[in-house]
C-alpha positions in Angstrom: 364.0 -100.7 7.4 365.4 -97.3 8.5 364.2 -95.7 5.3 360.7 -97.1 5.9 360.7 -95.6 9.4 361.8 -92.2 8.1 359.1 -92.1 5.4 356.2 -93.5 7.5 355.4 -90.2 9.3 355.3 -88.2 6.1 353.1 -90.9 4.5 350.7 -90.7 7.4 350.5 -86.9 7.1 349.8 -87.1 3.3 347.2 -89.8 3.8 345.5 -87.9 6.6 345.3 -84.8 4.4 343.9 -86.8 1.5 341.4 -88.5 3.8 340.2 -85.2 5.2 339.8 -83.8 1.7 338.0 -86.8 0.4 335.5 -86.8 3.3 334.9 -83.0 3.0 334.3 -83.3 -0.8 331.4 -85.8 -0.3 328.1 -84.1 -0.1 325.5 -85.0 2.5 321.9 -85.4 1.6 320.8 -84.6 5.2 322.3 -81.1 5.2 323.0 -79.1 8.3 319.6 -79.6 9.9 320.2 -83.4 9.9 323.3 -82.9 12.0 321.3 -81.5 14.8 318.4 -84.0 14.7 316.1 -82.2 12.4 314.8 -83.9 9.3 312.7 -83.1 6.3 310.3 -85.9 7.0 311.0 -87.9 3.9 313.4 -90.8 3.4 315.3 -90.6 0.2 317.7 -93.3 -1.1 320.1 -92.2 -3.8 322.7 -94.3 -5.5 326.2 -93.1 -6.1 327.1 -92.6 -9.7 330.1 -91.2 -11.5 332.4 -89.0 -9.5 330.5 -89.6 -6.3 331.0 -93.3 -6.5 334.7 -92.9 -7.4 335.2 -90.5 -4.5 333.4 -92.8 -2.1 335.6 -95.8 -3.1 338.8 -93.7 -3.0 337.8 -92.6 0.6 337.5 -96.2 1.6 340.9 -97.1 0.1 342.6 -94.1 1.7 341.1 -94.9 5.1 342.4 -98.5 4.9 345.8 -97.3 3.9 345.9 -94.8 6.8 344.8 -97.5 9.2 347.5 -99.9 7.9 350.1 -97.2 8.2 349.0 -96.4 11.8 349.2 -100.1 12.6 352.7 -100.3 11.1 353.8 -97.3 13.1 352.5 -99.0 16.2 354.4 -102.2 15.5 357.7 -100.6 14.6 
């Protein structure tokens, strides 16, 4: 148990860095104008394929692992 508690902060740091990198690697179809309320007027729906889909799924898995590690740190 002591080993788990000594590794947990380092695992959280690694997961947070991976999560930030995975989020930043995803491209946004809205662009910078969409962040401030502007839009191009058209609605486009694109499906994720290849690396985009893998990156999206990896982001979800990393986020779940980070949430579980934060919950474990809260409990112990």
